N, C-alpha and C positions, 0 to 999 in steps of 0.2 A: 393421443396426448401430444401437445406441442413440446418440442425440445427447446429449452432456453439456453442459448449459448452465453458465455460470459461477455462482459463488456470488453471492448478492445483495449481497455486499460489493464486488463488482467494479463498474466504472463502469456506470451505469444504461443508457446507450446500448448497451453490449455485451450486456446482458441482453436488450434488445429485439431486437437483431440476431440473437442466438441464437434467441430465440423466433420471429422472422420466418423463420429458416431451417427451423424445424420446421413452421411453419404453411403447409405446402403445397409446400415446396421451391422449385423454380425458378418465376420469374414466368410466369404464363400468357401464351401467345402471342396469344390472342384474348380479347376482353372478354366475360365471361359474368356475368350478374346473379347475385349470390352468395346470394340468399335464396329460391331455388326459382322464380324468374321464368324465362321463356323466354329462351334464349340469343339474343342479337342476331344476326340473319341479315343477311349482307351478302356481296356477291360479292367484296369485298375486306376480309378480317378486319382489325379495328382492334387495333393492338398495345396491350397494357396496360403500365402503369408501376407502379413501387413506390417509395414514399417512407417513410423512418423518421425520426422526430424527436420533439421535445417540443412539446406544445401551448403556444403563447405567448398566444393569446387566442381567444375564441369570440364571434362576432358574428352572431346569428341562426343560420343554417345554414352559416356559413362559419367554418372553423377556420384560424387562422394557425399554421402549423407551422414550427418552427425545427429544421432538420436538423442533423446532426453537423457538417457543413461546407456552405458555400454560403449563398445568400440565403434568406430566409423564403419559404414556399410557401403559397398559399391552397388549402384543401381544401374543396370543396363537398360537403355531405352531402345525399343525395337520399332520397326516400321508400323507394327500393329498396336503399339502402345497408345492408349487413349489418354490425352492430357486435357484437363479442365482447370478452370480458375474459379475460385469461390470467394465471395466477399467476406470480410470479417463479420462474425456474428450471424451470418446467413444460416437459416435452419432448414432450407429445402434444397436438395440436390438438383431439383429441376431448374433452379435458378443459376446453377453453375454454367459458365460459358466456355466454349472451346478455346484452347490455347496452343499455339505452336511451340515446338520444343525450343526454338530460339527465344521464346518469351520467358523461359525459366532463367533465373539469375541467382548468383551467390547471395545468401541471406534469406531467400524465400523458404517458407516452411511447406513441406509436402507430405502427403499421405500416399504411400506406394502399396499397391496390391500386385502380387506376382508369385513366381516360383523361386523360393530361396534355395541356395546351394546347400549341400549336405553339411558344410561347416558353418553355415549361417552368416558368412562374411560377404555374401553378395546376393542379389535378387534380380531376376529378369522380370521387368515390369510389364504388367498387362494394362494397368491404369495408374495414373498419377493425378491427384487433386492438389492444386497449389494454392496456398494463401500467400499472395505476393507481399513482400516486405514494404513496397511503396503503398499498397492498399492499407496495410496495418498502420503505417505512419500517418497516412491521410485521415484514417478513421480516428486515430489517437488525437490528432490535432483538432478534429471536429468535436470530439467528446470533451477535450479540455476547454474549448470555447463554450461548450454547452454548460459545463460545470461553472464556469465564470458567470455566465448569463443567468442560469436557472438554479444555481446551487446555493446552499446555506449550510452553516456548520456552527457547532457550539456544544456546551456541556448539556447532558440530559438532566432535566429537572424531575419530570414525572414520566413513567412508562406504564402504558396500559396494553399489556401483551394480548389480552383477550380481544380488545378493540383494534389492535394493530396500529397503535398511535404512540407517539413519543413527543413530549414537550421539551424544547431546548431553549436555552438563553442565547440568542444570537444578536450581537451588537446592541446589547442593552434592553432588548425586548423579547417577550416570549413568542415562540413560533411553534405551532402544533403541526407535526408531520404525520400525515395519514398514509397508510399503506393499503394495498389491494392484493388480490391474488396474483396479479401480474408484476408486482414490485419485486425487484431483485434485492435480496438481503445479503450483505457481505459483512465479514468480521475480520478485523486485524488479528493475525495469529499472536500468541503470547510473546514471541520474541522478535517481532518485526513491527516497524512503524512505516513501512513502505506501502503506498497505496496499491501498487501492482501485486503485492503479496496477499491481499485480502482474499478470503475464502468464503464459500457459501455459509451463511449463518441463519439464526432464528431470532425472533423478537424476544424470546425468553432469555437470550444471552445479554440483552441490553439492560443496564442498571443505572440508576441515578448517579451522576458523576462521570459516566462514560462520555467519551468524545463521539459525537454523531455528525456525520456528513450526509446530506441528501440532495438530490436534484429532482425537479419536477415542476409542476405548474402551481403558482401561488395565486391567492386571491388578491383583490385590489389593494388592501392595506398591508399585505405581506405577512399576516398573522397565521395563515393556514397554507400548507403546502401538500399537494397530492403527489406522492413520491413515485418516481419510476425506479430509483435506486437509492438504497440506504446502506451506508458503511459505518460501522461502529467499532469501538475498541476501548480497552481499559488501560490507563497509563498512570504512573505514579510520580509524585514529587518527593524528593528526599532532601533533607537538610541535616548536616551533621559533620562529623570529623572522621578522617581516615584512620582506620585501625591498622591496616596492613595492605601492601601492594604485592601482587605476584605477577611480574612482567612476563614470565614464561607461559602462564596460562591466560594472560590478558584479563585479569580480574583484580578487584580490590574489595576489601571489606570496610564498610562504613557504619559507624555508630549513628543510628537515626535518632535525632533529638526528639521527634514526636513519639515514636513507639518505644524508645529506649532500648531497642534491639539492634543487633549487628546484622546488616544486610549485605549480601554479596551482589556485586554489580559486574557484569561482563562488559568489556570494551571491544567493540568491533571496528573494522576499518572505516565504516561510515559514521561512527560515533564522533561527535564534535567536542573536543576538549579545549577549553579556552581559559585565559586568565583575565580577570577584571583588574585594570589598573586602579590604584588607590583612589584617584580623583573621581573615577566613574562609580566605584563602589560607594563612595561617600555621597554622591548625588542620589543614587538609588536609595540609600539608607534614609537620607533626608526626605525624599519623596514618600517613602513608606511611613515615616513619622507624621508628616503633614496629612497624608491621606487618612491615616487611622485617626488622627486628632480631629479632622474636619468631618469624618464620617462620609467621605465621598462614596457615592454609589458605585459599586463595582471594584472598589479598592480592596486590596488584600486584607483579610481579617481572620483572626484566629477562630472566629465563630463560624466561618464558612464551612458548609457541609462537606465539601471535597477535602478541606484541610483536616476535618475530623476523621475521615476515613482513610486518609493517606492517598486516595485516588484523585486524579485530576484530569481535566481535559488536556489533551496534548495539542490543541489547536485554539487559535483565537485570531481575530482579524482586527484590522485597524480601519478607521473611517477616514479616507482621504490621504492624499500624498503628504500633506503637512504633518499629520499624525505619524505616518510611517517614517518620515525623515527626522522627526524629533526624538524618535525612540520611545514615544508615549502612545498608549492606546487612547481611544476616545473617552474612556472612563477614568483616565488619569494614571493607569497602571504603567509601569515601565515595560516596554516591549523590546525584548532582546533579539527577536527574530531578524530584524534588519541590521543588528549590530554584530551578531556572532561572527560573521565572515570577516569583520574588520578587527576583531579582537586577537591578541597574540595567542597562537596555538600552544598547547602544553602537551609534551610527550608523557605517556603513562609513567615512565620511570622517573619523571620529575616530581611525582606525587610522593609525599612522605607521611609517616604517622603523625597525627595531630593536625594536619592541614584541614581547614574548614572548606567544605564543598557544598554546592547545591547541584542536584542531579535530577534530570527528567529521564525516566526509564520506562521500558515496556512493562507489561504486567509480569512477564517472566514465568518460568516453570521451575519447580523444585526450589522455590525460594530465591532464585537468582534472576534478576531482570537485566535487560541489555540497555546500556546507556545510549540515549538519543543525544543528549547534551549534558556537559558537565562544566561547572564553573569553579575556579579557585579564586582566591583573593576576596572572598565574600564575608570576611569577619565583620566588617561594619554593618552589613545587611543583617546578619544573624543577631548582632547585638541590638539593632534597632527593632527587629521583629524576632524575638527568641522562640516564638512558637512556629507553627507551620506556615504563617504568612510570609516569612522570608523565602521559603521554598517556592512560593507561588509566583515569583517573578518570572519563572520560566513557563508559566501557564500560557502566555501568548504564542508559544511555539506552534507553528502550523503544520499539521500532517497533511500536506497538500498533495496534489497530483504532481507528476514528474516535472511539469513546467513551473511549479511554484505558485500556482494561482491561489488566491486567498479563500477560495471556497464559495464565493458568491459576490455579487456586485455590491 
């Protein structure tokens, strides 16, 4: 069975661990010199150990290795140590290439096999397999470009888990995404909106209203895509008033206008908290009123299925530079993605009971989601759209790859 390594957009350590599993499977039970030298003979075989981590420093022939967890480890490189280089995502050790010790650099991720000291603080390496940081970055950039060229994203409309297909609304039209046995399925964890945190998932986890991103080959009119990779996740829009703020635990309780329930929201370092100036809030409110009155396709509506469920896509894209620059999507919806970085930031301790807020959050666990973006100063918007439509102004937020691509051309 072929081992499928994660995309280079996954966490780097995961790539190395996957490569390590391919590079010979289980850890050898005896220590053998890995470069054609004679196997060590002993009446009592010496158990070999394996370590995976990032190179922190190199001093002479000693590498300081920082593992994924636990303290640093000193790796001693010997004359007989076999060093090889493997490409990101490579699934066959036969394709690894020899590498000189001088080719190892700080930041590279390595898998070391050798004899560990009794205290576990050092290891004499018999073999090292390196995933070069420069290779990872090059592959990452290549994948980002591929997502831009061959990617598509939008909210899931219909899901057929048995057939392995999902229909999404992408830029105003339906796109059917087909999977196969070779398609990589990934899922955002409940408390993260970062693409690199996505974990292996299943089609059964995808539901209408979820955000879906996929890349692959499309037909001529773009209505069908045969996916190589599909990433999905559930996110929520909240609109309501602050009940309480706990700065010590970086949380706030919000009375959700839709569910009429109190929702706990966690604030992380990457959460974006901003204040809408009154003039901008009034413009958004006016646009919501006009869009609802004119029945503009794609405009926020209280009858929208995602508004009913409280779930929303956390991604949306705009068509063309003019739409992005105007802060409006092609359907006439306000698009805050390009505006958030220019809005005044709001510290958590500046929020008070009774403040009106609109929040985009992760699905969360134990009833508490993590804020992706939070807006204050939204009273005019909630007055113009007192139902869930007001919260949907954050729907165009893009859960993009680290470079910020919009998910497709």
